[in-house]
TIRO-2110 file (N, C-alpha, C; in Angstrom, 1 decimal):
// TIRO-2110
-60.7, 9.1, -1.5, N, 1, A
-60.5, 8.0, -0.6, CA, 1, A
-59.6, 7.0, -1.2, C, 1, A
-59.8, 6.7, -2.5, N, 2, A
-59.1, 5.7, -3.2, CA, 2, A
-57.6, 6.0, -3.3, C, 2, A
-57.3, 7.3, -3.5, N, 3, A
-55.9, 7.8, -3.6, CA, 3, A
-55.2, 7.6, -2.2, C, 3, A
-55.9, 7.9, -1.2, N, 4, A
-55.3, 7.7, 0.2, CA, 4, A
-55.0, 6.3, 0.4, C, 4, A
-55.8, 5.3, 0.0, N, 5, A
-55.5, 3.9, 0.2, CA, 5, A
-54.2, 3.5, -0.6, C, 5, A
-54.1, 4.0, -1.8, N, 6, A
-52.9, 3.7, -2.7, CA, 6, A
-51.6, 4.3, -2.0, C, 6, A
-51.7, 5.5, -1.5, N, 7, A
-50.5, 6.1, -0.9, CA, 7, A
-50.2, 5.4, 0.4, C, 7, A
-51.2, 5.0, 1.2, N, 8, A
-51.0, 4.3, 2.4, CA, 8, A
-50.3, 3.0, 2.2, C, 8, A
-50.6, 2.4, 1.0, N, 9, A
-49.9, 1.1, 0.6, CA, 9, A
-48.5, 1.3, 0.1, C, 9, A
-48.4, 2.4, -0.8, N, 10, A
-47.1, 2.6, -1.5, CA, 10, A
-46.0, 3.1, -0.6, C, 10, A
-46.2, 3.9, 0.5, N, 11, A
-45.2, 4.4, 1.3, CA, 11, A
-44.4, 3.3, 2.0, C, 11, A
-45.1, 2.3, 2.6, N, 12, A
-44.3, 1.2, 3.2, CA, 12, A
-43.6, 0.3, 2.2, C, 12, A
-44.2, 0.1, 1.0, N, 13, A
-43.5, -0.6, 0.0, CA, 13, A
-42.2, 0.0, -0.5, C, 13, A
-42.3, 1.3, -0.7, N, 14, A
-41.1, 2.1, -1.1, CA, 14, A
-40.0, 2.1, 0.0, C, 14, A
-40.4, 2.2, 1.2, N, 15, A
-39.5, 2.1, 2.3, CA, 15, A
-38.8, 0.8, 2.4, C, 15, A
-39.6, -0.3, 2.2, N, 16, A
-39.0, -1.6, 2.2, CA, 16, A
-38.0, -1.9, 1.0, C, 16, A
-38.3, -1.3, -0.1, N, 17, A
-37.4, -1.5, -1.3, CA, 17, A
-36.1, -0.7, -1.0, C, 17, A
-36.2, 0.5, -0.5, N, 18, A
-35.0, 1.2, -0.2, CA, 18, A
-34.2, 0.5, 0.9, C, 18, A
-34.8, 0.1, 2.0, N, 19, A
-34.2, -0.7, 3.0, CA, 19, A
-33.5, -1.9, 2.5, C, 19, A
-34.2, -2.6, 1.6, N, 20, A
-33.6, -3.9, 1.0, CA, 20, A
-32.4, -3.6, 0.2, C, 20, A
-32.4, -2.5, -0.6, N, 21, A
-31.2, -2.1, -1.4, CA, 21, A
-30.0, -1.8, -0.5, C, 21, A
-30.3, -1.1, 0.6, N, 22, A
-29.2, -0.7, 1.6, CA, 22, A
-28.6, -2.0, 2.2, C, 22, A
-29.5, -2.9, 2.6, N, 23, A
-29.0, -4.2, 3.2, CA, 23, A
-28.2, -5.0, 2.2, C, 23, A
-28.7, -5.1, 1.0, N, 24, A
-28.0, -5.8, -0.1, CA, 24, A
-26.6, -5.2, -0.3, C, 24, A
-26.5, -3.9, -0.3, N, 25, A
-25.2, -3.3, -0.5, CA, 25, A
-24.2, -3.6, 0.6, C, 25, A
-24.7, -3.6, 1.8, N, 26, A
-23.9, -3.9, 3.0, CA, 26, A
-23.4, -5.4, 2.9, C, 26, A
-24.3, -6.3, 2.6, N, 27, A
-24.0, -7.7, 2.5, CA, 27, A
-23.0, -7.9, 1.4, C, 27, A
-23.2, -7.3, 0.3, N, 28, A
-22.3, -7.5, -0.9, CA, 28, A
-20.9, -6.9, -0.6, C, 28, A
-20.8, -5.8, 0.0, N, 29, A
-19.5, -5.2, 0.4, CA, 29, A
-18.8, -6.0, 1.4, C, 29, A
-19.5, -6.5, 2.4, N, 30, A
-18.9, -7.3, 3.5, CA, 30, A
-18.4, -8.6, 2.8, C, 30, A
-19.1, -9.2, 1.9, N, 31, A
-18.7, -10.4, 1.3, CA, 31, A
-17.5, -10.2, 0.4, C, 31, A
-17.4, -9.1, -0.3, N, 32, A
-16.2, -8.8, -1.1, CA, 32, A
-15.0, -8.6, -0.2, C, 32, A
-15.2, -7.9, 0.9, N, 33, A
-14.1, -7.6, 1.9, CA, 33, A
-13.6, -8.9, 2.4, C, 33, A
-14.5, -9.8, 2.8, N, 34, A
-14.1, -11.1, 3.4, CA, 34, A
-13.3, -12.0, 2.3, C, 34, A
-13.8, -12.0, 1.1, N, 35, A
-13.2, -12.7, 0.0, CA, 35, A
-11.8, -12.2, -0.3, C, 35, A
-11.6, -10.9, -0.3, N, 36, A
-10.3, -10.3, -0.5, CA, 36, A
-9.3, -10.7, 0.6, C, 36, A
-9.8, -10.7, 1.9, N, 37, A
-9.0, -11.1, 3.0, CA, 37, A
-8.5, -12.5, 2.9, C, 37, A
-9.2, -13.4, 2.3, N, 38, A
-8.8, -14.8, 2.1, CA, 38, A
-7.8, -15.0, 1.0, C, 38, A
-7.7, -14.0, 0.1, N, 39, A
-6.8, -14.2, -1.1, CA, 39, A
-5.4, -13.9, -0.7, C, 39, A
-4.4, -14.5, -1.4, N, 40, A
-3.0, -14.2, -1.1, CA, 40, A
-2.6, -12.8, -1.7, C, 40, A
-1.6, -12.2, -1.1, N, 41, A
-1.1, -10.9, -1.6, CA, 41, A
-0.2, -11.3, -2.7, C, 41, A
-0.4, -10.9, -3.9, N, 42, A
0.4, -11.2, -5.1, CA, 42, A
1.1, -10.0, -5.6, C, 42, A
2.3, -10.2, -6.1, N, 43, A
3.1, -9.2, -6.8, CA, 43, A
3.5, -9.7, -8.2, C, 43, A
3.0, -9.0, -9.2, N, 44, A
3.3, -9.4, -10.6, CA, 44, A
3.7, -8.3, -11.5, C, 44, A
4.4, -8.6, -12.5, N, 45, A
4.8, -7.5, -13.5, CA, 45, A
3.5, -7.1, -14.3, C, 45, A
3.3, -5.8, -14.4, N, 46, A
2.1, -5.3, -15.0, CA, 46, A
2.3, -4.0, -15.7, C, 46, A
1.4, -3.7, -16.6, N, 47, A
1.5, -2.4, -17.3, CA, 47, A
0.2, -1.6, -17.1, C, 47, A
0.2, -0.3, -16.9, N, 48, A
-1.0, 0.5, -16.8, CA, 48, A
-1.5, 0.7, -18.2, C, 48, A
-2.8, 0.2, -18.4, N, 49, A
-3.4, 0.3, -19.7, CA, 49, A
-4.3, 1.5, -19.8, C, 49, A
-5.2, 1.7, -18.8, N, 50, A
-6.0, 2.9, -18.9, CA, 50, A
-6.3, 3.4, -17.4, C, 50, A
-6.6, 4.7, -17.4, N, 51, A
-7.0, 5.3, -16.1, CA, 51, A
-8.4, 5.9, -16.3, C, 51, A
-9.2, 5.9, -15.2, N, 52, A
-10.5, 6.4, -15.3, CA, 52, A
-10.9, 7.0, -14.0, C, 52, A
-11.5, 8.2, -14.0, N, 53, A
-12.0, 8.9, -12.8, CA, 53, A
-13.5, 9.2, -13.1, C, 53, A
-14.3, 8.9, -12.0, N, 54, A
-15.7, 9.1, -12.1, CA, 54, A
-16.1, 10.0, -10.9, C, 54, A
-16.7, 11.2, -11.2, N, 55, A
-17.1, 12.1, -10.2, CA, 55, A
-18.6, 12.2, -10.1, C, 55, A
-19.1, 12.1, -8.8, N, 56, A
-20.5, 12.3, -8.6, CA, 56, A
-20.7, 13.5, -7.7, C, 56, A
-21.8, 14.2, -7.9, N, 57, A
-22.1, 15.3, -7.0, CA, 57, A
-23.6, 15.4, -6.7, C, 57, A
-23.9, 16.0, -5.6, N, 58, A
-25.3, 16.2, -5.2, CA, 58, A
-25.4, 17.4, -4.3, C, 58, A
-26.6, 18.0, -4.4, N, 59, A
-26.9, 19.1, -3.5, CA, 59, A
-28.3, 18.9, -3.0, C, 59, A
-28.5, 19.0, -1.7, N, 60, A
-29.8, 18.7, -1.1, CA, 60, A
-30.8, 19.9, -1.4, C, 60, A
-30.3, 21.1, -1.2, N, 61, A
-31.1, 22.3, -1.5, CA, 61, A
-30.1, 23.5, -1.6, C, 61, A
-30.7, 24.7, -1.8, N, 62, A
-29.9, 25.9, -2.0, CA, 62, A
-29.1, 26.3, -0.8, C, 62, A
-29.5, 25.9, 0.4, N, 63, A
-28.9, 26.3, 1.6, CA, 63, A
-27.7, 25.5, 2.0, C, 63, A
-27.5, 24.4, 1.4, N, 64, A
-26.4, 23.5, 1.7, CA, 64, A
-25.4, 23.4, 0.5, C, 64, A
-24.1, 23.4, 0.8, N, 65, A
-23.2, 23.3, -0.4, CA, 65, A
-23.3, 21.9, -1.0, C, 65, A
-22.9, 21.8, -2.3, N, 66, A
-22.9, 20.6, -3.0, CA, 66, A
-21.8, 19.7, -2.5, C, 66, A
-22.1, 18.4, -2.5, N, 67, A
-21.1, 17.4, -2.1, CA, 67, A
-20.7, 16.6, -3.3, C, 67, A
-19.4, 16.4, -3.4, N, 68, A
-19.0, 15.6, -4.6, CA, 68, A
-18.0, 14.5, -4.1, C, 68, A
-17.9, 13.4, -4.9, N, 69, A
-17.0, 12.3, -4.6, CA, 69, A
-16.4, 11.9, -5.9, C, 69, A
-15.1, 11.6, -5.9, N, 70, A
-14.4, 11.1, -7.1, CA, 70, A
-13.9, 9.7, -6.8, C, 70, A
-14.1, 8.8, -7.7, N, 71, A
-13.6, 7.4, -7.6, CA, 71, A
-12.6, 7.2, -8.8, C, 71, A
-11.5, 6.6, -8.4, N, 72, A
-10.4, 6.4, -9.4, CA, 72, A
-10.2, 4.9, -9.6, C, 72, A
-10.1, 4.6, -10.9, N, 73, A
-9.9, 3.2, -11.3, CA, 73, A
-8.7, 3.1, -12.3, C, 73, A
-7.9, 2.1, -12.2, N, 74, A
-6.8, 1.9, -13.2, CA, 74, A
-6.9, 0.5, -13.7, C, 74, A
-6.8, 0.3, -15.0, N, 75, A
-6.7, -1.0, -15.6, CA, 75, A
-5.3, -1.4, -15.8, C, 75, A
-4.9, -2.6, -15.2, N, 76, A
-3.6, -3.1, -15.4, CA, 76, A
-3.6, -4.4, -16.3, C, 76, A
-2.6, -4.5, -17.1, N, 77, A
-2.4, -5.7, -17.9, CA, 77, A
-1.2, -6.5, -17.4, C, 77, A
-1.4, -7.8, -17.0, N, 78, A
-0.3, -8.6, -16.5, CA, 78, A
0.3, -9.3, -17.7, C, 78, A
1.4, -10.0, -17.4, N, 79, A
2.2, -10.7, -18.4, CA, 79, A
1.4, -11.7, -19.2, C, 79, A
0.4, -12.4, -18.6, N, 80, A
-0.4, -13.4, -19.3, CA, 80, A
-1.4, -12.7, -20.3, C, 80, A
-1.5, -11.4, -20.3, N, 81, A
-2.4, -10.7, -21.1, CA, 81, A
-3.8, -10.4, -20.5, C, 81, A
-4.0, -11.0, -19.3, N, 82, A
-5.2, -10.7, -18.5, CA, 82, A
-5.2, -9.2, -18.0, C, 82, A
-6.4, -8.7, -17.9, N, 83, A
-6.5, -7.3, -17.5, CA, 83, A
-7.4, -7.3, -16.2, C, 83, A
-7.0, -6.4, -15.3, N, 84, A
-7.9, -6.2, -14.1, CA, 84, A
-8.0, -4.7, -13.8, C, 84, A
-9.2, -4.3, -13.4, N, 85, A
-9.4, -2.9, -13.1, CA, 85, A
-9.5, -2.9, -11.5, C, 85, A
-8.7, -2.0, -10.9, N, 86, A
-8.7, -1.9, -9.5, CA, 86, A
-9.0, -0.4, -9.1, C, 86, A
-9.7, -0.3, -8.0, N, 87, A
-9.9, 1.1, -7.4, CA, 87, A
-8.7, 1.5, -6.6, C, 87, A
-8.3, 2.8, -6.8, N, 88, A
-7.1, 3.3, -6.1, CA, 88, A
-7.4, 4.6, -5.6, C, 88, A
-6.5, 5.2, -4.7, N, 89, A
-6.7, 6.5, -4.1, CA, 89, A
-6.3, 7.6, -5.2, C, 89, A
-6.7, 8.8, -4.9, N, 90, A
-6.4, 9.9, -5.8, CA, 90, A
-4.9, 10.2, -5.9, C, 90, A
-4.2, 10.0, -4.7, N, 91, A
-2.8, 10.3, -4.7, CA, 91, A
-2.1, 9.3, -5.6, C, 91, A
-2.4, 8.0, -5.5, N, 92, A
-1.8, 7.0, -6.4, CA, 92, A
-2.2, 7.2, -7.9, C, 92, A
-3.4, 7.6, -8.1, N, 93, A
-3.9, 7.9, -9.5, CA, 93, A
-3.1, 8.9, -10.1, C, 93, A
-2.7, 10.0, -9.4, N, 94, A
-2.0, 11.1, -10.0, CA, 94, A
-0.5, 10.7, -10.3, C, 94, A
0.0, 9.6, -9.7, N, 95, A
1.4, 9.2, -9.9, CA, 95, A
1.5, 8.2, -11.1, C, 95, A
0.4, 7.7, -11.5, N, 96, A
0.5, 6.7, -12.6, CA, 96, A
0.1, 7.3, -13.9, C, 96, A
0.8, 6.8, -15.0, N, 97, A
0.5, 7.3, -16.3, CA, 97, A
0.3, 6.0, -17.2, C, 97, A
-0.6, 6.2, -18.2, N, 98, A
-0.8, 5.1, -19.1, CA, 98, A
0.5, 4.7, -19.8, C, 98, A
0.8, 3.4, -19.8, N, 99, A
2.0, 2.9, -20.4, CA, 99, A
3.1, 2.6, -19.4, C, 99, A
2.9, 3.0, -18.1, N, 100, A
3.9, 2.7, -17.0, CA, 100, A
4.0, 1.2, -16.9, C, 100, A
5.2, 0.7, -16.7, N, 101, A
5.4, -0.8, -16.4, CA, 101, A
6.1, -0.9, -15.1, C, 101, A
5.7, -1.9, -14.3, N, 102, A
6.3, -2.1, -13.0, CA, 102, A
5.7, -3.3, -12.3, C, 102, A
5.9, -3.3, -11.0, N, 103, A
5.4, -4.5, -10.2, CA, 103, A
4.1, -4.0, -9.5, C, 103, A
3.0, -4.7, -9.8, N, 104, A
1.7, -4.5, -9.2, CA, 104, A
1.5, -5.5, -8.0, C, 104, A
1.2, -4.9, -6.9, N, 105, A
0.9, -5.8, -5.7, CA, 105, A
-0.6, -5.6, -5.4, C, 105, A
-1.3, -6.7, -5.3, N, 106, A
-2.8, -6.7, -5.0, CA, 106, A
-3.2, -7.9, -4.2, C, 106, A
-4.4, -7.8, -3.7, N, 107, A
-5.0, -8.9, -2.9, CA, 107, A
-6.4, -9.0, -3.3, C, 107, A
-6.8, -10.0, -4.1, N, 108, A
-8.1, -10.1, -4.6, CA, 108, A
-8.4, -9.0, -5.6, C, 108, A
-9.4, -8.2, -5.2, N, 109, A
-9.7, -7.0, -6.0, CA, 109, A
-9.2, -5.7, -5.3, C, 109, A
-8.4, -5.9, -4.3, N, 110, A
-7.8, -4.8, -3.5, CA, 110, A
-6.4, -4.4, -4.0, C, 110, A
-6.3, -3.2, -4.4, N, 111, A
-5.0, -2.6, -4.8, CA, 111, A
-4.2, -2.4, -3.6, C, 111, A
-2.9, -2.8, -3.7, N, 112, A
-1.9, -2.5, -2.6, CA, 112, A
-0.9, -1.5, -3.0, C, 112, A
-0.2, -1.7, -4.2, N, 113, A
0.9, -0.9, -4.5, CA, 113, A
1.3, -1.1, -6.0, C, 113, A
1.9, -0.1, -6.6, N, 114, A
2.5, -0.3, -7.9, CA, 114, A
3.9, 0.4, -7.9, C, 114, A
4.9, -0.4, -8.1, N, 115, A
6.3, 0.2, -8.1, CA, 115, A
6.7, 0.2, -9.6, C, 115, A
6.9, 1.5, -10.1, N, 116, A
7.3, 1.7, -11.5, CA, 116, A
8.7, 1.2, -11.7, C, 116, A
9.0, 0.6, -12.8, N, 117, A
10.3, 0.2, -13.2, CA, 117, A
10.7, 1.0, -14.4, C, 117, A
12.0, 1.4, -14.4, N, 118, A
12.4, 2.3, -15.5, CA, 118, A
13.3, 1.5, -16.4, C, 118, A
END
């Protein structure tokens, strides 16, 4: 009987924790989106310092195929020496190489474009 009482208490608590994490993520993402929209679009001379790809995968069970997602990040160094890491698309990621120099266009933490200069 004691175990049933613990489980009866824990299920709603775990549900509320998961629900809270989801709500927190939505609020945080919306806040960052709004903050980026308020920032000016800037174009600066920059150099590609590093590239990074992170892949996650999951499979619910043997009857369903695995699902994977890849996230691409590039670190740019601007003329002042400051560095910023921005998320970019896979297509853009493939076109950039470490050491490339060009004009970076961004808005807040949102990557817009990189035009390589030769």
